[in-house]
C-alpha positions, 0 to 999 in steps of 0.5 A: 721852812722846808723842814717844817713843811716836810714834817707837816706833809709827813704827819698828813700822810701818817694820818692818811695811813691810819685812816686807811686802816680804819676805813677797812674796819669801817667797811667791814662793819658797814658790810656785816650790819649792814649800814649801807651809807657807812659801807659805801662811804668807807669803801670809797674812802678806803680806795681813795686813800690808797690811791692818794698814798700810792701817789704821795707817799709810796714809802709809807705803803711799803711798810704795809708790804712788809706785813704782807698787806701790799696793794694786791691784798689790800684791793682783794680785801676791799673787793671781798668786803664789797661782795660781803656787803652786797650779800647782806643788803636786802634787795640784791639776789645772791644768785641771779645778780651777785653771782655774775658780779662775782664772776665778773670780778674774778675775770678782772683779777685774771686780766690783771694778773695776765697784764702783770705777767706780760709786764714782767716779760717786757721789763726783762726784755728791755734790759741790756748788760750795759748802758751808755751816754754820749754814744750813738746807739742807733745800730741797737734799734732801741724803741720807746718804752711802754707806758709806765702805768702798764709796765712798772707801776703794778700798784697804781695800775691795779687801783686805777683799773679797779676804780670803775668796778668799785664805783659801779658796785657802790652804785649797785649797793645804793640802787640795788640794781646790779647793772651798774656794778656789771658795767663798772667791772666790764670797764675794768676788764676791758682796761686790763685786757687792752692794756695787756694787749698793748703791752705785749706789742713790745714783745714783737720782733719790731720792738725787740732788743738784740740779744745780750751777746749781740749787744756786747759784740756791738759794745766791743766794736764801738770800743775798737773803733773809739780806741779810748786811752784814758778813763775815769772809774766811778762807783758810789751811792746816790749822793756821791756823784759830786766826787766824779763831777768835779774831774769831768773838765780835767778829764775832757782836757787830757790828751787822748780819747777819754771815757767814763766807766760806771758801775751803777745804772742810776748813776748815768743820770747823776753825772753832769753834762759832758761830751765824754762817752760814758759806759755803765757796766754793772756786771764784773763779767762784762767789766772784764771786756775792757781788758781787750780794749785799748784803754791804758789808764783808769783814774779813780776819784773815790774808793768803793767795794767795786774798785777791786774788781776793776783792779783785776785787769793787768793791762790797765794802770790805775791811779787814785786821784781822790775827790779832795785832799784834807788832813783827815784820816780818809785822805790816807786810806790804806786802800790807796796801796792797791793802785799803781800810783797815787796822784796828790796835789803837792808835797803836803799829801806826799808827806801825809802818806809817809807819816800814815805808814799805810803801805803806799811807797813814796815812788808811787806818789805823783804830784799833779796839783789840783787842775779844777781850781783854775776858776777860783779868782785870786785875792784882790784886796779888802772888801770893796763894798759895804758888806764883808762876805763870809762863806761858811761851808762846814763839812759833814759828820763823817762815818766815825762819829768823831766830833772834830769832823764837822763844826755844825753840831758843836760850833755851827750855831755860835759861829753863825750867831756871831756873824749875824751879830755884825751888821756889815757881814753878808753870810753865805751858808753852804753845808756839805750835801751829806750833812745829817745823813749819819748823825741826826744831830748834825741834820738837826743843827743844820736846820736850826742854822738855816732858821737863824739865817732866815730869821736874820733876813727878816730884820734887814732891809735895803735896796733890791736889784731891778726886777729885770735881774730876776728875769735875766736869771730865769732866762740863763737858767732855762738856757743852762737847763736846756744844755745840761739836762735832757727832756724825757717822757714820763714813761721813759726807761733807761734804754729810751734815755740811752737812745735820746742821750746819744752822740752830743752836739759838737761844741756842747761842752763849751756852750755849757761852760759859757752858760754856767758862767752866765747863770752864775753872774746872773744868780749873784746879781739877782740878790741884794748885797745885804741879804744872807744866802743859804746855798744847798743845791748843786748851783752855784758850785763851791768855787763860785761861792769862793769868788764871792767870799772875802773870807772862808770859815770851814772845817778840816776838809778839802774845801780849805785846801781848794780855798787856799788857791785864792790867797784869801784869809780863812778860819777853821773851827777846832771842835776836836778837843785839842789845844790850838797848838796840837791842832795846828800841828796835827792838821797842816792845812790850818797852820795858816788859819785863824782858829776858832773855838766852839764858842766862836770867840775869834769871829770879830778879830777875823773880820777885823783882819779881813777889813784891815789887811795891814793886820793880817799876820798870816798872809805870807804863811798862806802863800807858803802853805798854798804851795806846800798843799797844792804845788808850784803854779809853774808848770800849770796843774793841768800840764802836770796832770796830763804828763802823769797820765802820759807817763802812766800810759807809757808804763802800760805800753811797756808792760804790754811789750813785755807780756807780748814777748814772754807769750811769744816765747812760750811756743818756742820753748814748747818746740824745743822740749818736743824736738830732741836730738837722736840718741839723747832721750828726754834729757835737757841740754846742759846749757839750758839746765845751767841757765835755768838755775838747775832746771827751775826755769820760770814760766812766762805763763806763771808770771802772767798769772 
């Protein structure tokens, strides 16, 4: 099991960390007594374990850093113990042999800290106030990044460059000949000096980046040339990129010139393959430059702390599009009232906002459907083959500790046990990627469920696909990876990746869509129809799993709303503690669902309904609920979505016209107040006082503020 393997690796690493600390004690004892074999062995093991942990578990070594025992202190301590050991070893002259070795060691550290200082300067010089993707940045003259070992891996560089000196000094301890230690230290010094000189070349004019102001001028010029009209704004954590990725195809299909605006630098490589230009603006001051661009509309798939920063730009209209709709409170966040409009799938979400009474006015809610649901195939009848494919896709535990958020903890194992007990069921298990990130119990239950499925597969057997299917899958995967990922050198930094990920090849988006479909077909064809599957990665996507399934079991989440577009049967686990009647009333998305108790009592009846459609009493309710949740199918969702974008852009244009008229009126008002008729002094004309409501005329500038 992956979790068991992780636990074993973690245990080995913890033992190595403990051994590292014990090696210091053994090195000290061997140096003071002195016991040369113990001293040499402890010194070598000490450095070897540090190198091992630097590569395998740097996070564990970070714990030592918190108590001020970082890599530099550890290496200094090792070398100090080595010098103490050499002082106690008989046959090594302290003045004639050890003094030069000590001097050489000091020179090594001077060279190391010089290299570190240059590395800091180089890292600072290789930073721009923005990052881009899918944009030609050749005008910025971005160079390749320096070797990662020299520029960014301080600990590994120190340990590797210290290795020749440590080995040489250990040979000196064994042979009593200082020449070996001197040779090793000279090699270490040369490595450090050579690395410093090589690293310093990135400070030369030929490799230096343009000044920040010049780079921002280039960005302004690109925005003026590209003239974006509609964009998607996204800010989030490392596991939240899926919230933006689900909207890429929709954004690309809109009329106008789309753009994606990010705030976190790491997110640049989290966004999936797309031809849409991407700009990352980490600082608020630089984000405000969008106010002077042609951008009219920003779409927001998620709320974040940094969203409020971009909402300050009055020239841009903002719409909250969410990353999925459900009956949970998170789908009606009070933050939504900060946007100009809230776009929802259908009437159900509109009603949800009004019932929540969180300040979102009904006139600001726009029904646009769910344009991403096009790939989901419609119901085609009962299972055609021998097996009934059940997709169990529970959501995660959420932030509030509500046991009704996810079924994994209270019902997951029971549901899976009931499904595995049916010999004619093929289970697809796809947990939410954030399962266990907040509540350890959810992660533990998820691990047990996966173990149950793996064990159940060992009890099944049957015909397997031809070996050529695996070959075809590998070929399709290689082609998809070639189109959706970019190969970088191990030392590549964000600016080198920015240069490599410049303007995309024409037609890449269509090629990616075709390659993705071919990969999904090959993926499912590579497994026997009787084998249960655990799907935890980004591929295959949830919609592909929908198309494989005959029935869905899930929780109150957007998964249910999306699945309804297929018209297939579905079930929802009730772990909220409510009665079934109260559960159906509280959560409209479950009105057409089979409700499962935490004990999973309703699973056999659900499977019977799937296999015998004439017993399905909820089919009509599903069709009605589908339109209530997702809106009408005509006009298509993408058409309604694009129309909403154009209408919101028109509102931005109307505001721009009003503001231009108000600002144009300011100089005229100033001229009228400065030029007064002879003999009238400073008194305002009577008609101006009358029009201004006793002189309290509203200033256009004040209105803007």
